[in-house]
C-alpha positions as CSV (number, residue, x, y, z in Angstrom):
1,M,33.4,-21.7,13.9
2,S,32.7,-22.3,17.6
3,S,29.2,-23.3,18.8
4,T,28.9,-19.9,20.5
5,A,29.8,-18.0,17.3
6,T,27.4,-20.2,15.3
7,F,24.6,-19.4,17.7
8,L,25.2,-15.6,17.6
9,A,25.3,-15.6,13.8
10,F,22.0,-17.5,13.8
11,L,20.6,-15.0,16.3
12,V,21.6,-12.0,14.1
13,L,20.2,-13.6,11.0
14,S,16.9,-14.4,12.8
15,L,16.5,-10.9,14.1
16,S,17.4,-9.4,10.6
17,A,14.8,-11.7,9.0
18,S,12.1,-10.2,11.2
19,A,13.0,-6.6,10.4
20,A,10.8,-4.7,8.1
21,N,11.4,-2.0,5.5
22,L,8.4,0.3,5.8
23,R,7.4,2.5,2.8
24,I,4.7,5.1,2.7
25,I,2.1,6.5,0.3
26,P,0.1,9.5,1.3
27,W,-3.4,9.5,-0.3
28,D,-3.2,13.1,-1.6
29,E,-1.1,16.2,-1.7
30,E,-2.6,17.6,1.5
31,V,-1.5,14.5,3.4
32,A,1.9,14.5,1.7
33,E,2.6,18.1,2.8
34,R,2.0,17.4,6.5
35,K,5.0,16.9,8.9
36,L,4.9,13.3,10.0
37,S,7.1,10.9,11.8
38,I,7.5,7.1,12.3
39,A,8.3,6.3,15.9
40,Y,8.8,3.3,18.1
41,G,10.0,3.3,21.7
42,K,12.0,6.6,22.1
43,K,13.2,6.7,18.5
44,V,11.5,9.1,16.1
45,E,12.3,9.3,12.4
46,E,10.8,11.8,10.0
47,T,9.1,10.3,7.0
48,G,11.0,12.5,4.6
49,Y,9.7,13.3,1.1
50,L,6.3,11.9,0.4
51,H,4.3,11.8,-2.9
52,P,0.8,10.6,-3.5
53,D,1.8,8.7,-6.7
54,A,4.8,6.8,-5.4
55,R,6.2,4.7,-2.6
56,S,8.6,6.6,-0.3
57,Q,12.1,5.6,0.6
58,A,12.1,2.7,3.1
59,I,12.3,3.2,6.8
60,K,13.9,0.3,8.6
61,I,11.8,-1.1,11.4
62,P,13.6,-3.5,13.7
63,A,12.1,-6.7,14.9
64,E,9.8,-6.2,17.9
65,A,9.9,-2.4,17.6
66,P,7.9,-1.3,20.7
67,N,4.9,0.9,20.4
68,L,5.3,1.4,16.6
69,R,3.3,4.5,15.6
70,L,2.7,7.3,13.2
71,E,3.2,10.7,15.0
72,T,1.8,14.0,13.9
73,P,4.1,16.7,15.2
74,D,1.7,19.3,13.7
75,R,-1.1,18.2,16.0
76,L,-0.4,18.0,19.8
77,D,-2.2,16.6,22.8
78,D,-2.9,18.6,26.0
79,E,0.6,17.9,27.2
80,G,2.2,19.2,24.0
81,K,3.1,15.8,22.7
82,P,2.4,14.8,19.1
83,L,-0.8,12.8,18.5
84,A,-0.2,9.3,17.2
85,I,-1.8,6.4,15.4
86,K,-0.7,2.9,16.5
87,L,0.7,0.8,13.6
88,N,0.5,-3.0,13.5
89,I,2.7,-4.8,10.9
90,P,1.6,-8.4,10.4
91,S,4.0,-11.0,11.5
92,G,6.5,-12.1,8.9
93,V,5.9,-9.1,6.6
94,R,9.2,-7.7,5.4
95,T,8.1,-4.8,3.2
96,P,4.8,-3.3,4.6
97,L,3.4,-0.3,2.8
98,L,1.7,2.3,5.0
99,L,-1.2,4.1,3.2
100,I,-2.0,7.4,5.0
101,L,-5.5,8.7,4.4
102,P,-7.2,12.0,5.4
103,D,-9.9,11.6,8.1
104,K,-11.5,14.8,9.3
105,K,-13.2,13.1,12.2
106,A,-10.0,11.8,13.7
107,P,-8.0,13.9,16.2
108,T,-4.9,13.4,13.9
109,G,-6.8,14.2,10.8
110,L,-5.6,10.9,9.5
111,R,-6.2,7.1,9.4
112,T,-3.8,4.5,8.2
113,M,-3.9,1.2,6.4
114,I,-1.1,-1.3,6.1
115,I,-0.8,-3.1,2.8
116,V,1.4,-6.2,2.5
117,D,3.8,-5.2,-0.2
118,D,6.1,-8.3,-0.2
119,L,6.9,-9.6,-3.7
120,S,5.9,-13.1,-2.5
121,S,2.3,-12.0,-2.4
122,F,2.3,-9.1,-4.8
123,K,4.3,-10.3,-7.8
124,W,5.6,-8.5,-10.8
125,G,3.0,-8.3,-13.6
126,T,0.2,-8.0,-11.1
127,F,-2.6,-5.4,-10.6
128,R,-3.6,-5.3,-6.9
129,M,-7.0,-3.6,-6.9
130,F,-8.9,-2.0,-4.0
131,N,-12.5,-1.2,-4.3
132,V,-13.1,1.9,-2.3
133,T,-16.8,2.2,-3.3
134,K,-19.7,0.6,-1.5
135,K,-20.7,-1.7,-4.4
136,P,-19.1,-4.9,-5.7
137,L,-17.6,-4.5,-9.1
138,V,-16.6,-7.1,-11.8
139,F,-13.3,-6.6,-13.6
140,R,-12.9,-8.5,-16.9
141,W,-9.8,-8.8,-19.0
142,D,-9.0,-11.2,-21.9
143,K,-11.5,-14.1,-21.3
144,K,-11.4,-13.9,-17.5
145,A,-13.3,-12.0,-14.8
146,K,-13.1,-11.4,-11.1
147,T,-15.3,-9.8,-8.6
148,I,-13.8,-6.9,-6.7
149,E,-15.5,-6.7,-3.3
150,P,-16.2,-3.2,-1.8
151,D,-15.0,-1.4,1.3
152,W,-11.2,-1.4,0.7
153,K,-10.9,-5.2,0.1
154,S,-8.1,-6.1,-2.3
155,T,-8.1,-8.4,-5.3
156,S,-5.0,-9.4,-7.2
157,I,-5.3,-9.7,-11.0
158,E,-2.4,-11.6,-12.7
159,P,-2.9,-11.4,-16.5
160,G,0.1,-13.5,-17.2
161,G,1.9,-13.8,-20.5
162,N,4.0,-11.2,-22.3
163,S,3.8,-7.5,-21.8
164,R,0.9,-6.1,-24.0
165,N,-1.9,-3.7,-24.2
166,M,-5.0,-5.3,-22.7
167,E,-8.6,-4.4,-23.2
168,I,-10.5,-4.4,-19.8
169,F,-14.1,-3.9,-18.8
170,L,-15.6,-2.9,-15.5
171,Y,-19.2,-3.7,-14.5
172,L,-21.5,-3.2,-11.5
173,K,-22.0,-6.7,-10.2
174,G,-25.7,-6.1,-10.5
175,N,-25.5,-5.4,-14.2
176,L,-23.2,-7.6,-16.2
177,E,-24.8,-6.9,-19.5
178,K,-23.2,-3.5,-20.0
179,P,-19.8,-2.3,-18.7
180,F,-19.7,1.2,-17.3
181,Y,-16.0,1.5,-18.1
182,T,-13.9,0.1,-20.9
183,A,-10.3,1.0,-21.6
184,V,-6.9,-0.4,-22.8
185,W,-4.4,-0.9,-19.9
186,E,-0.8,-1.7,-20.3
187,H,0.2,-5.0,-18.8
188,R,3.9,-5.3,-18.2
189,S,5.6,-8.4,-16.7
190,D,8.3,-6.1,-15.1
191,M,5.7,-3.8,-13.4
192,R,3.2,-4.2,-10.6
193,Q,0.4,-1.7,-10.0
194,L,-1.8,-0.7,-7.1
195,V,-5.2,0.4,-8.5
196,F,-7.6,2.2,-6.2
197,M,-11.2,2.4,-7.5
198,V,-12.9,5.4,-5.8
199,P,-16.3,7.0,-6.1
200,S,-16.3,9.4,-9.1
201,S,-16.3,13.2,-8.4
202,N,-18.2,13.6,-11.7
203,T,-20.8,10.9,-12.2
204,A,-21.4,12.1,-15.7
205,L,-18.0,10.4,-16.5
206,G,-19.0,7.2,-14.7
207,P,-19.4,6.0,-11.2
208,V,-15.7,5.2,-10.6
209,E,-12.3,7.1,-10.8
210,F,-8.9,5.4,-10.6
211,K,-5.8,6.1,-8.6
212,F,-2.8,4.1,-10.0
213,I,0.5,3.7,-8.3
214,P,2.9,1.7,-10.5
215,E,6.3,0.3,-9.6
216,S,8.7,-1.1,-12.1
217,R,11.3,-3.8,-11.4
218,I,14.1,-1.3,-11.7
219,D,12.6,0.7,-8.8
220,E,12.5,-2.4,-6.5
221,P,14.1,-1.5,-3.2
222,D,16.8,-3.5,-1.5
223,S,15.0,-5.6,1.0
224,T,18.1,-6.9,2.6
225,P,17.9,-5.9,6.3
């Protein structure tokens, strides 16, 4: 192979390695039912089918996509153009996950959050937990425990070992004597789960509710650019 051909091949591989496969999760059915698009430069691509309990099909985002944004064709500005939310994918992230949340105060009615969904940082057999409440919580499993900080901060729990039923306990950090939630969760080495802990809509049932978004290894998308 000539030096020119070698350089071109290297250039193509470098650009491909920087591309990203963006997947989307809407927070609820209301968000899922809205008409939304992912755009960069002059290219606009509809998000397609969205479901609040599963990742969407991947949308390929090329390296250095200019002005990457989420557009809302159902909400327009004064010039009749879709309102938009700028999206920033961290450098080097190949499988970003776009979480779209309702926000009544925003002109678009939405706000967004990019979650790093690469397998290198979110491994199979892991629970990635987001504390959406205002209070720090403590999650205990087996003989281990971790603090789950509030305000959408994430914490990864890697139980390790074989797939099994696992007894877990959840405490308010200010009261470690008595858990406010106990349950048996399934730990599977071939599954990873996003777990959002949100303020309960019925405090009689406890201060926290859960939103689970599992992904099994057979559902793993092809990350090849």
